C-alpha positions in Angstrom: -7.8 -1.1 -2.7 -8.0 2.4 -1.1 -6.4 1.1 2.1 -3.5 -0.6 0.3 -2.9 2.4 -1.9 -2.6 4.5 1.3 -0.1 2.0 2.8 2.1 1.9 -0.3 2.3 5.7 -0.5 3.0 6.0 3.3 5.8 3.4 2.9 7.4 5.5 0.2 6.1 3.7 -2.8 3.8 4.7 -5.7 0.3 3.3 -6.2 -1.1 3.3 -9.7 -4.8 2.3 -9.6 -6.4 1.1 -12.8 -10.2 1.1 -12.4 -13.5 2.3 -13.8 -14.1 5.8 -12.7 -16.4 6.0 -9.7 -17.1 7.4 -6.2 -13.9 6.1 -4.7 -11.6 8.1 -7.0 -11.5 11.0 -4.6 -10.5 8.7 -1.7 -7.7 7.1 -3.7 -6.4 10.6 -4.6 -6.6 11.7 -1.0 -4.6 8.6 0.0 -1.9 9.6 -2.5 -2.7 7.1 -5.1 -3.0 7.8 -8.8 -6.2 6.7 -10.5 -6.0 5.9 -14.2 -9.4 5.4 -15.7 -9.5 2.0 -17.2 -12.1 -0.3 -18.8 -11.6 -2.9 -16.1 -15.2 -4.2 -16.1 -15.1 -5.5 -19.7 -15.5 -9.2 -20.2 -15.1 -8.9 -24.0 -12.1 -11.1 -24.9 -10.8 -8.7 -27.4 -11.0 -5.8 -25.0 -9.4 -7.9 -22.2 -6.4 -8.5 -24.6 -6.2 -4.8 -25.3 -6.3 -4.2 -21.6 -3.4 -6.6 -21.1 -1.3 -4.8 -23.7 -2.1 -1.5 -22.1 -1.0 -2.8 -18.7 2.2 -4.2 -20.3 3.0 -0.7 -21.7 2.3 0.9 -18.3 4.6 -1.5 -16.5 7.4 -0.6 -18.9 6.8 3.1 -19.0 6.2 3.6 -15.3 8.7 1.0 -14.0 6.0 -1.0 -12.2 7.5 -3.6 -9.8 4.4 -5.6 -8.9 0.8 -6.0 -10.1 -2.1 -6.7 -7.7 -5.5 -7.7 -9.1 -8.7 -7.7 -7.1 -11.3 -8.7 -9.7 -11.6 -11.5 -12.2 -11.9 -9.8 -15.6 -9.0 -7.4 -15.1 -7.0 -10.1 -13.4 -6.8 -12.0 -16.6 -5.4 -9.0 -18.3 -3.1 -8.3 -15.4 -1.9 -12.0 -15.4 -0.9 -11.8 -19.1 0.8 -8.4 -18.6 2.7 -9.4 -15.5 4.0 -12.6 -16.9 5.0 -10.9 -20.1 6.9 -8.2 -18.1 8.2 -10.8 -15.6 7.0 -8.9 -12.5 5.3 -10.5 -9.5 1.5 -10.9 -9.7 -0.7 -10.9 -6.6 -4.4 -11.5 -6.4 -6.9 -11.0 -3.6 -9.6 -13.6 -3.6 -12.4 -12.0 -1.7 -15.6 -13.7 -2.9 -17.2 -17.1 -2.8 -17.7 -17.0 -6.6 -20.4 -19.3 -7.9 -19.1 -22.1 -10.1 -22.0 -23.8 -11.9 -20.0 -25.2 -14.8 -16.4 -25.9 -16.0 -16.2 -22.6 -18.0 -17.2 -20.5 -14.9 -14.6 -22.4 -12.8 -11.9 -21.7 -15.4 -12.9 -18.0 -15.5 -12.7 -17.7 -11.7 -9.4 -19.6 -11.4 -7.4 -16.5 -12.4 -7.9 -15.3 -8.8 -6.0 -18.4 -7.6 -3.1 -17.9 -10.0 -1.1 -15.2 -8.2 2.5 -15.7 -7.1 0.8 -15.0 -3.8 -3.0 -15.4 -3.4 -4.4 -13.3 -0.6 -7.5 -14.9 0.9 -9.7 -12.6 3.1 -10.5 -15.4 5.5 -9.6 -19.0 6.5 -12.9 -20.0 4.9 -11.8 -18.5 1.6 -8.4 -20.1 1.8 -10.0 -23.5 2.3 -12.2 -22.8 -0.7 -9.2 -22.0 -2.9 -7.5 -25.2 -1.9 -10.6 -27.3 -2.5 -11.4 -25.8 -5.9 -8.0 -25.3 -7.5 -5.5 -27.2 -5.4 -3.4 -24.0 -5.0 -0.4 -24.9 -2.7 -0.9 -23.5 0.8 2.5 -21.8 0.7 1.1 -19.5 -2.0 -2.0 -18.6 -0.1 -1.9 -15.9 2.6 -4.9 -15.2 4.8 -5.3 -11.5 5.4 -8.6 -10.6 7.0 -10.4 -7.5 6.1 -10.0 -4.7 8.6 -11.8 -1.9 10.4 -10.5 1.6 10.8 -10.3 1.6 14.6 -10.6 5.4 14.7 -13.6 5.7 12.4 -15.4 2.9 14.1 -15.0 4.0 17.7 -18.1 4.5 19.9 -16.2 7.1 22.0 -15.6 9.2 18.9 -19.1 9.0 17.6 -20.9 12.2 18.5 -24.4 11.7 20.0 -25.7 14.1 17.5 -24.9 11.6 14.7 -26.8 8.9 16.4 -29.8 11.2 17.1 -29.9 12.3 13.5 -30.2 8.7 12.3 -32.9 7.9 14.8 -34.8 11.0 13.8 -34.5 10.1 10.1 -35.7 6.5 10.8 -38.5 7.9 13.1 -37.2 5.8 16.1 -37.4 7.5 19.5 -34.3 7.4 21.8 -35.7 4.8 24.2 -36.6 2.2 21.5 -34.1 -0.6 21.0 -33.0 -1.3 17.4 -32.2 -4.6 15.8 -30.0 -3.6 12.8 -29.2 -5.5 9.6 -26.7 -3.6 7.5 -26.6 -5.3 4.1 -27.6 -4.7 0.5 -31.1 -5.9 -0.3 -30.5 -9.2 -2.0 -32.2 -12.5 -1.1 -29.1 -14.4 0.1 -28.4 -11.7 2.7 -31.4 -13.1 4.6 -33.6 -10.1 5.2 -36.7 -12.3 4.8 -35.4 -14.6 7.6 -35.0 -11.7 9.9 -38.5 -10.5 9.2 -39.8 -14.0 9.9 -37.9 -14.1 13.2 -39.2 -10.7 14.2 -42.8 -11.8 13.4 -42.3 -14.9 15.7 -41.1 -12.6 18.5 -44.0 -10.2 18.1 -46.5 -13.0 18.2 -45.0 -14.4 21.4 -44.8 -10.9 23.0 -41.0 -11.0 23.1 -40.1 -8.3 20.6 -40.6 -6.0 23.6 -41.2 -2.8 21.6 -37.9 -3.1 19.6 -37.9 -2.2 15.9 -36.0 -3.8 13.1 -34.0 -1.6 10.8 -33.0 -2.9 7.4 -30.2 -0.6 6.2 -29.2 -1.3 2.6 -29.8 -0.4 -1.0 -31.8 -2.5 -3.4 -29.3 -1.8 -6.2 -31.9 -2.3 -8.8 -33.6 -5.3 -7.2 -37.0 -3.7 -7.0 -38.8 -7.0 -7.1 -37.0 -8.3 -4.0 -37.6 -5.0 -2.2 -41.3 -5.2 -3.0 -41.4 -8.8 -1.8 -39.9 -7.7 1.6 -42.5 -4.9 1.9 -45.3 -7.4 1.2 -43.8 -9.9 3.8 -43.7 -7.1 6.4 -47.3 -6.2 5.8 -48.5 -9.8 5.9 -46.7 -10.3 9.2 -48.4 -7.3 10.7 -45.0 -5.6 11.2 -45.6 -2.3 9.4 -43.9 0.3 11.6 -41.9 -2.3 13.4 -39.6 -3.1 10.5 -38.1 -0.1 8.7 -36.4 -0.3 5.3 -34.2 2.8 5.4 -32.1 2.4 2.3 -28.4 3.1 2.1 -26.8 4.6 5.2 -23.8 6.7 4.8 -22.9 7.1 8.4 -22.7 3.4 9.1 -20.6 3.8 12.3 -23.4 5.8 13.9 -25.9 3.2 12.7 -24.1 0.5 14.7 -24.2 2.9 17.7 -28.0 3.1 17.5 -28.3 -0.7 17.5 -28.9 -3.0 20.5 -27.8 -5.9 18.3 -26.7 -6.4 14.7 -27.8 -9.3 12.6 -25.8 -11.0 9.8 -28.5 -13.3 8.4 -26.8 -14.5 5.2 -28.2 -17.8 3.9 -25.1 -18.4 1.6 -21.5 -18.3 2.9 -19.9 -14.9 3.4 -16.3 -14.9 2.2 -15.7 -12.5 5.1 -18.6 -10.3 6.1 -17.4 -6.9 7.1 -20.5 -5.8 9.0 -19.8 -8.3 11.8 -16.5 -6.6 12.6 -17.7 -3.1 12.1 -20.5 -3.7 14.5 -18.2 -5.4 17.1 -15.8 -2.5 16.8 -18.6 -0.2 17.8 -19.4 -2.4 20.8 -22.5 -3.9 19.3 -23.1 -7.6 19.8 -23.6 -9.6 16.7 -25.9 -12.5 15.7 -24.5 -14.2 12.6 -25.1 -17.4 10.6 -22.6 -20.1 11.2 -21.5 -20.5 7.6 -18.6 -19.0 5.7 -16.3 -16.6 7.6 -18.5 -15.2 10.4 -17.4 -18.0 12.8 -13.9 -16.5 12.5 -15.1 -13.1 13.6 -17.9 -13.8 16.1 -16.8 -15.6 19.2 -19.8 -17.7 20.3 -20.7 -20.7 22.4 -19.9 -23.5 22.6 -16.4 -22.8 21.0 -15.8 -19.7 23.0 -15.6 -19.6 26.8 -18.4 -17.6 28.5 -16.1 -14.8 29.4 -14.9 -14.5 25.8 -18.3 -14.5 23.9 -18.9 -11.5 21.6 -22.1 -12.7 20.0 -24.1 -15.6 18.8 -24.1 -18.0 15.8 -27.3 -19.6 14.3 -28.0 -21.9 11.4 -28.7 -20.2 8.1 -32.3 -19.8 7.1 -33.5 -20.8 10.6 -36.0 -18.1 11.7 -36.8 -19.9 14.9 -33.2 -20.1 16.1 -32.7 -16.5 15.1 -35.7 -15.4 17.0 -34.4 -17.2 20.1 -31.1 -15.5 19.9 -32.7 -12.1 19.3 -34.8 -12.7 22.5 -31.6 -13.5 24.3 -30.0 -10.3 23.1 -33.0 -8.2 24.0 -33.3 -9.8 27.5 -29.5 -9.4 28.2 -29.0 -7.3 31.4 -27.3 -4.0 30.8 -24.1 -5.0 32.6 -23.8 -8.2 30.7 -24.4 -6.4 27.4 -21.7 -3.8 28.3 -19.2 -6.6 29.1 -20.0 -8.2 25.7 -19.6 -4.9 24.0 -16.1 -4.4 25.5 -15.0 -7.9 24.5 -16.3 -7.4 21.0 -14.3 -4.3 20.4 -11.2 -5.7 22.1 -11.4 -8.8 19.8 -11.6 -6.6 16.7 -8.7 -4.4 17.7 -6.6 -7.5 18.3 -7.4 -9.2 15.0 -9.3 -7.2 12.4 -7.9 -3.7 11.9 -7.1 -1.8 8.7 -3.6 -1.3 9.9 -3.1 -5.1 10.2 -4.5 -5.6 6.7 -2.1 -2.9 5.4 1.0 -4.2 7.1 0.3 -7.8 6.2 -0.3 -6.9 2.5 3.0 -4.9 2.4 4.7 -7.9 4.0 3.5 -10.0 1.0 5.0 -7.4 -1.4 8.3 -7.4 0.6 8.4 -11.2 0.3 8.2 -11.0 -3.5 10.3 -7.9 -4.0 12.9 -8.1 -1.2 11.8 -4.6 -0.1 11.1 -3.0 3.3 7.8 -1.5 2.7 6.1 -3.0 5.7 8.9 -1.8 8.0 8.7 1.7 6.6 5.0 1.8 6.9 5.2 0.7 10.5 7.6 3.4 11.3 5.1 6.0 10.1 2.8 4.6 12.8 5.5 5.0 15.4 6.1 1.3 15.7 9.8 0.7 15.8 9.8 -3.1 15.9 7.4 -4.3 13.2 8.8 -7.8 13.2 7.5 -8.4 16.7 4.4 -6.3 16.7 2.9 -7.6 13.4 -0.3 -9.4 14.2 0.0 -13.1 13.4 -2.1 -14.4 10.5 -2.6 -18.1 9.6 
């Protein structure tokens, strides 16, 4: 949302953001967007109707040309308002929402009702088609992106890396296996701990430490279960739970390998491309969208591989790939790091996300927002330089 607001403003448009107040307000304002505090999180039907009427009034008073919804509850209000005002309605479908019953499916379906539905991966696009039968010509795949300047190992000061290692009590010579994910069971921290235990037992952990970087977000029971698992495995001191990490780019710089151990499908999985942008090889599970972002054997040629894919929940397979990563000669790892960053810059940048999103708006409005935005980047021929998306 912040990235798209920035693109709209730079293209000469106006971005009104209706959202619950929070820590991103300042970033929206810095990007030139206008935050309007709004009870977007409510699921109360009466409040959702009141929200719809409020959005309708805003469309009329501010001359809004298009409404873009990114979350289910406010999307219902936005759908009603946009249809009433006869302005285009766009949704971004960015989660593999659970659908345990017909009511839940109906609730989720609003995200597939846009005039254009933006899917954050081919996996998500397939999910939309399977669940709701949304015509493919209404679905546009726009992958999430990385800020290529913010996630650049050459621009990451060594002091930032040293500060993190000091905070985590990991000396400069010790290799780090990093998992950057909130602490929740489906992210697979327990699988990584099990894999590390297998490596330590076989003598192949080779002095490396595992850093679990993520906030429990109120899941104290799961956090305590992980701590108990670490203790039972005899890995105290070898597995560090460090909480939320603000300087995540520097965290990837500390890592010898990054793990995405999700046991349920990731609709996209941003950590895989952030790590790759920092030149850090990735081991990910082969479900959901990571196979779109991690180039691995046997589908990728040996000179194109950027990481490894393993079955979800398979600690033995993960341990084997971790051993491979730890045993990789320095030259081979450097080559993989260069390929990983090159792959991200070619396919998964914030700029590509912004331009492709503005191109969707242009398609619905007949405007030239994408071209104007491209010109602010010094790109004079956006029609030929726009990265192709399926």
